[in-house]
N, C-alpha and C positions, 0 to 999 in steps of 0.2 A: 739782387741787382746784377745784371750782366757786366762783366769786366771788359770794356772796349779799349783796345790798344790805341795809344795816342799817335802811333805811326800810321794808322789807317784813317783816311779821310771819309767822313760819313755825311751824306746829304740827307738829313732826317726829314726835311720838309717835303721831300718828294714822295714819301711813303703814303700819307693819307690823301695827298692832293691828286695823285694819278688815278683816273677812273679805273683802269685795268691794272691795279697794283698787284704785287707779287704774292700777297698772302702771308700769313704768319710764319709758316714753316719755311718758305723760301727766304724770308728775311733773316731767319736764324743763320743761314749759310753766309749771307753777306756780312753779318756782324761777328763772324768768328774771330776771336783775338789772334794776333800774329804771334808765333813763337810758343804757343801753348802745347801741352803734351798731346800725343796722338789721340787720346781718348776724347779730348775736346775738339780735335780736328776731324773726327769721324764724319761720314756722310750725314746730312741732315735727316731727321726722322721723316717717315712717309706722311703725307698729308692726312689730316683727320677726316674721316668719312663725314660728308655733309657740309664741309666748308667749301664755299665757292669763292675762288680768288677774285672774282669780279665784283663781289659785294662791297659797297663802300664801307669805310670804317665807321664804327659807332660814333655818335655825336660827342661823347665824352672824350674819345681819343683825339678827335680834331681839336677840341677845346684845349686839351693838355698841351698840344703843340703851339697853339696860338698864344699861350702864356709866356713864351720865351721873350727875352729882352731884345732879340735881334730878329728881323724878318727872314734872315738867311740861316742862322744857326741858333740852337738853344743856348740858354745861359751857361749850362754846364755840359760841355761836349763829352765829358767822361762818363756821365751818368744818364743823360737824357735819352740816348738810344735804348738803353736797357729799360728805362721807365716806360718808354713808348711801347716797346715790345710787350712788357708785362701788362700794360693797359689794354693793348690790342688783344692779347691772349685772353685776358679776363673778359673782354667783350664777347669773343668767340665762345668761350666756355659757358658764359651766361646764356647766350642764344641757344647753344646746343642743349644745355640742360633744360631750358624752357620747352624746346621742341620735343625733347625726349619725354618729359613728363606729360605733355599734352597728347602725344601719339600713344603713349602707354595707356592713358585713360581712354582714348578712343578705341584702342585694340581690345579693351575689356568689354566693350559693348557687344551684345549678342543679337540685338534686334535692329531693324532698320530705323524705327522711330527713335529709339534710344541713341543710335549713332548720329542721326540728324540733329538731335538736341545737343549732343556733346560737340558736334561740329560748330553749331552756332555759338555756344558758350566760349569755346576756345578761340574761335575767330574774333569774337567781340573783345576778348582780352588782348589779342595780338594787335588789332588795329585801333584799339581805344574807343570802341563804340559801346553803346548801352543796349541797343535793340537790333534785331535783325530777323531775317526770314530766309528759308531755303525752299526752293521750288524744285521738286523732283519730277522730271518729265523725260524719261529715257528716250533717246533719239530713235531707237528701234521700234517704238510704238507698242511695245508689249506691256508697258506699265510696270508697277502701279504709278499713277500720277497723284501727287499730293503737294500740299503747301503747309509748312510748319513754321510757327513764329516763336521768337524769343522776346519777351516783354510786349508782345502784341496779342490782344484777345482775338477770338474767332471773328468778332464783328470788325475789328481793325483789318484783318486779312481780307475780309469780304470787301471792305472799301478799296483796298489796294487792287483787288481783282477787277474792280470796275474801271480801272485806268486802261485805256487802249494798249494793247500788247506792244505795238510799235513805239509807244511813248515812254516805256520803262526800260532801263538797261537790261534787266534779266530777260525781257521779251526779245530783245535784239540778240542776246547771247544764245537763247534757246533756238532762235530761228537761224543761227549760224551765219549772221551777217558779217561782212569783212570788218576787221579792226576790233573785234571783241574777244580775241583769244587770250589777251593778257589782262583782261579785266577792264572795268569802266569806273572811273572816279568822277563824281559830280560834287566838287567842293562847295559850291553855293547854288543850291537847287533853285531858289527863288530868283536868283540873278541870271539864270539861264535864258538865253534868247530863244524864242519860239517854243517855250515850254507849254505842253498841252494844258488847257484850262482845267481839265478834270484832275490832272496830276497835281497842279498847283492847289486845287481845292482840297484834295486828299492829304497832301503834305501839311497844309495849314491845319486841317482838322486833327491829324495825328501828332503834329508838333515835331516834325523832323525837317532839317534844313540841308542835309548833305547825305550822300550815300556812296558806298563802295561795293562793287559787284564783281564776283569772280565766277568763271565757269567751273563746273565740276566734271573734269574729263580725266579718266585713267590714262596713264602713260602707255604709249604703244609705238614701237619703232616702225619707221616707214622708210622705203627706199629713197624717196625724193620728197620735195616740199609739197607737191600736189597730192601725193599719196598720203603724206602726213596730215594735210588739211582734210582730206576725205575721211581718213580714219578717225580724226578728232571729232568730226561732225557726226559720224555714225555711232561713236562710243559715248558721246556726251550724255551725262546722266541728269544734269540740271544746272542750277545756278544758285549761289549763296549771296545774300545782300545784307550789308550791315548799315544801319541808319545812325546818323549823328544828330544830336539835338541842336547844335550850332554849326555854322559853316566850318568845315574842316575836311581834311583828307589825310590818309596815312602817309607817313614818310617813306622814303625810298627803302629804308631798311625794314620797316614794318611790312611793306609790300613784298619784299623778298621772303621774309619769315612766313607770312600768311600764304605765299605762293607755294613754299615747300610743304607747309602743313596741308594745304588744299589738295596737292597732288597725292599725298599719302592718304588723305581722307577719301578721295575719289576711288582709289584702289580698294580701300576697305569697304566703301559703300557698294562698289561693284560686286564684291564677294557676297555681301549681305543681300543684295538685290537678287542674285541668282539663287541664293538659299531661300529667300522669301517666295520666289516664283516656284521653286521646286516644292515647297511646303503647300502652296496654294494648289498646285497640280495634284499633289497627293490627297489633299482634302477633297478636291472635286471628284477625284476618282473614287474615293471611299464613299462619298455621299451618293454618287451615281449607282454604286453597287448595292445600296440599301433601299428600302421601300421609299418611294416618292411620297406616298401618303398611306395612312393607316385605314383599314376597312371599318365600315360602320355596321356593327352587329347589334340587333336589339338586345337589351339587357346588360350591356357592358360598355363602358367608356374607356378609350385607349389614349395613351399619350406616350411619346418617346422623346428622349434627349440623347444626343450623340455629340461628344467632344472628341474630335480627331486629334491624334498625336501629330506634332509637326513632322515627325519622321515617318509617319504612315504606319498605323498599327493594324491589327487584324481582328478587332472586335466587331461584332455584328448583332443585329436584332432582326426579328421578323414577326409578322402577324398576318396570317392568311386565312380566309374563309374556307371551311371544310363542309362536307355534306352533313345533313341533318342539323343545320343551324349551329354547327360547332365552330370553334375557332382554334387555330394552332398558334401558340406563342413560343418563341424561341429566342435565346440569347446565347452567345458563344464567343470564344476567343481563340485565335490561331497563334501559335508561338512565332516569335520573330517580329521584325519591323521592316518597313520599306516596301518597295513595289512588289517584291515576291510575296510578302505576307498579305498584302492587300489582294493580290491576284488569287492566292490560296483561299482567302476568306470568301471571295466571290464564288469560287468553284464549290466550296463546302456549303455555303448558304443555298446555292441553286440546287445542289443534290438533296439537301435536307427538305426543301420545299417539295421535291418530287416524291421522296419517301413519305412525307406527311400526307400528301394527297392520297397515296396508295394505302397506307396503314397508320394514319394519324391517331386512330383510337387506341393504338398500342404504342405509347411513347418508347418503351424498351426496345421494341422491334425497330423503330425509326432510328434510334441511336446505334443499335447493333449494325444495321445496314450502313450507316454513316461511318462507323468505325472500320468496317471491312473495306469500304471504298478508300478511306484515308490510308489504311495500311498497305493497300495494293498500289495506289497511284502516287502517294507521297510518303514513302517509308521513313524519310528523315524528319518528318514534321509531326507534331502532336497538337491537340486542341482540347479545350474544355467546352462543354455544351450543356444546355438545359432546355428541354422541350416539354411543353405542357399542352395537353388536350383539354381545352376549356369548353364547358357546357354552360353558357350563360343562364339558361332557364333554370338550371339546378344549382347555380352558384357554386359550381364544382370544377376543380382543375386536377387532372391526373398528370403527375410529373415524373420525369426520369432525368437524372443528372449524371454527368460524367466529369468528375473532378471539379465541379462548379460550386460557387458559393450558394448557400441556401437562400430562397426567396424570403421576403419580409412581408408580413401581414399586418396591416394597421387599420384600426377602426375606432369606434367611440369607446369601447370598453377594453381593448387589448392592442398591444403592439408587440409582436413576437416573431422570431425567426422560425420558419417552417422546418420541422425535423425531416431530413432527407437521408437516404441510405448512403453510406460511405462507398465511393467508387473512384477508380483511377481515370485520368484523362484518356480521351480517345487516342489510340496509337501507341499507348504505353504497354499494353498487354497483348498476348497472342490472340486472346478472345475476350471481348468486353461483354459484360452483362451485369446488371444490378436491378434489384426490385424497384418498382415504381411506388409512389406515395400519392395520397389524395389530400387535397386541400378543400375543406368545406368552409366557405365564407358566408357571412351574413350580408344582406342588402346594405349598401352604404360602405362596405369595407373595400379596401384596395390591396391588391397583391402587387408587390414591387419586385421585378426581376432586374438584375444588374450584373455587370462584369467586375472582375477583380481590379480593374483600373481605378474604379471609384475608391477602393480601399488603399491601393498602392500610392495614389497621388496625395493622400493625407500625410505621408511620411512617417506615420506612426507604426508601431508593431501591430501585428494582425489583431490581437485581442483588443487593443485600444481603438483600432480602426473600426472594428465591429461595434464596439461600445459607442463610438462617435456616431455611426450610422443609426444605431438604435435610438440614441437620444435625439437625433435630428428628426426621425420619423415620429417619435412620441411627442415632439414639440411643435408639430404642424398646427397652426391656428385653426380653430373651428371654422372660420370663414373660408378657408382654402380647401377643406376636406371634400367638398363636392366636386372639385375639379382636379382630375388626375395630373393635368399639366402643371397646375399651380403647386401640387404636392411635389412633383419632380423638381420644379424650380427651387422650391424652398429647401429641399434636401441637398441639392447641389450647392446652394449658397451657404448652407450651414456646415456641411461636411468638408467643403473645399473653400475655406475663407482666404482672405488676403491674396487674391490673385492665383491661388493654386488651381483654379478651374482652367486657367489659360497658360499655365506654366509649361516650359519646354520639357515635358516628360515623354518618355518612350511609351507610355500607357495611354490607350484610348479609354474613354469613359462612356458607358452605355447604361441608360435607365429606361425600362419599359414598365409602365404602370397600367394596371387593368382594374377599374373600379366597377363593382357590381351594383346595379340599380335596384 
C-alpha cells in the first residue's frame, strides 16, 4: 500500500473518469508523499512499453472507486489512492501479460495457415466470441487469396461467400471504403435496418447474431494523412471477423487489446506471406526446370514424384528417349539450397541431356564429361548423380553412379538394393571415374531411382532410413504393383509419415520408377 501524506490533497475520482487520463506511471509522480527521502522522490520510472495512456481504466478499477461512501472522495483518503494505483497497475499487468502470451504463441507459427488459425483463436479469446473467420486477400493482387474459419465448416464458409460483398463488413474493409479503418461492430445483426436478405438468411442458418470485423494492415509510417490512407489501402492483407451467438459487441478495452494484437499479427502475417510467395516461386522455378511429362517408350512404364524443398533444393530427375529405342534415366542432387542451387541444377541437367544423346550407351563417359564440366564451370560446387542406359526390350539397365544412393529393385519374388560401385560425388576429385553395373530385371519388376532427400527427411540414421525404404517397397500391395505411380505414392506415404512429406526441410525428394512390362 502506498503511503500518501495527509498534507497533499488528492482528487482520486478524476483518474478513471477522464478519457485522456495520465496513465499509471504518471500517477506515481502525483502521489509522491511529501517529506520522504530522496530515493522516494526520484523521477518516476519510464512508461512501460505497450501501455497507452489514452486507454480507459479496466472495469474493476472504476468499480473500486464507485464503492466509496462519498461521490467526491473515498472513505479512507489515506489508503484509497494507493489501492487505486495498485488496482490500476494490476489491470495493466494483466493486459500486458495476456498480450505477451498471445503474441508469443503467434510468433512461434511458421506457416501462413497456422498463423491465421492462431489469429482467430487469440482474437476470439480477446473479444469474447466463439467463432470467426479470416479473409486473406492482399491488396497488391499477388495472392494467395483464401478464407479460413474457426468453428465454421467449409460448407458454412461457402454460405458466407454467397452474401453480396458490399453487404458484409469484411467486404467493405477489403474494398477500402471510408470509415472501415478502425473496424466495424454490428452488435445486433438482425435488428440492422436495410440488412441484405441473403445476409439475414445466412446468419439465421449459421446461428450468429452479431459480429466484429477488423482490417489486417501492417503499420507503415506516412508523411501525411492522405499518404497514410493510400499506404494502408495498398498494404492491407485482409480482414478478420468474429461472430457472436447472441447480440453483443466488444467493450472499449477489448477493442483496444484486439487492436494491438491485430497490428502485431498483421506484421507477422506480412512476413509469412512474403515467405510463402518466395517458396511458391522457388517451387515453380524448380518444376519448370524438370520434365513437363515423361516419354512413352514401348516395354517400360515410367512415373516420377518430386517434392520441392520450401527453400529451393537442387534435386532433379530426367527421362529422355535415345536412339535404338533406348531410354536414358537420371537422378541427381546439387549441393546447397536456394535460387543458386536451383539454377545450377538446371544447368547440370541440361548438360547431362546433351552428353546422354551423344554417348548415352556409355554411362561412365556421360558422368565423366559432366564431372569435367562441373569442375571447370562451378569449382565451388559438387553434385551426386546416377545415370542409366535403359534397354526396355532386354529388361536391362546399365548404370553409373557418382556418390549416389543405390537403386531399389522390387518385384514378385525379390526386393533388394542394387549393388553399385563405390564412387565419389562429382567435383570432389581431380578426375572422376567408376565402373558401371548392369541390372537385369524380370517383366513386371520395377526399378526405383531416388535422391538422398527421401532418406534425410525421415530423420533417422542412414541405416534405419534404408531399412525403412526397403520395408516400404517390400510392403507394396499386390494391387498396386502394376502401376509405377501407385508404387511411388505408397513408398512416399510409408517412408514419410505424419506430414514429413510436406515438412519444412532443406531436402528435395525425387522418386523415379521404371516398371518393365
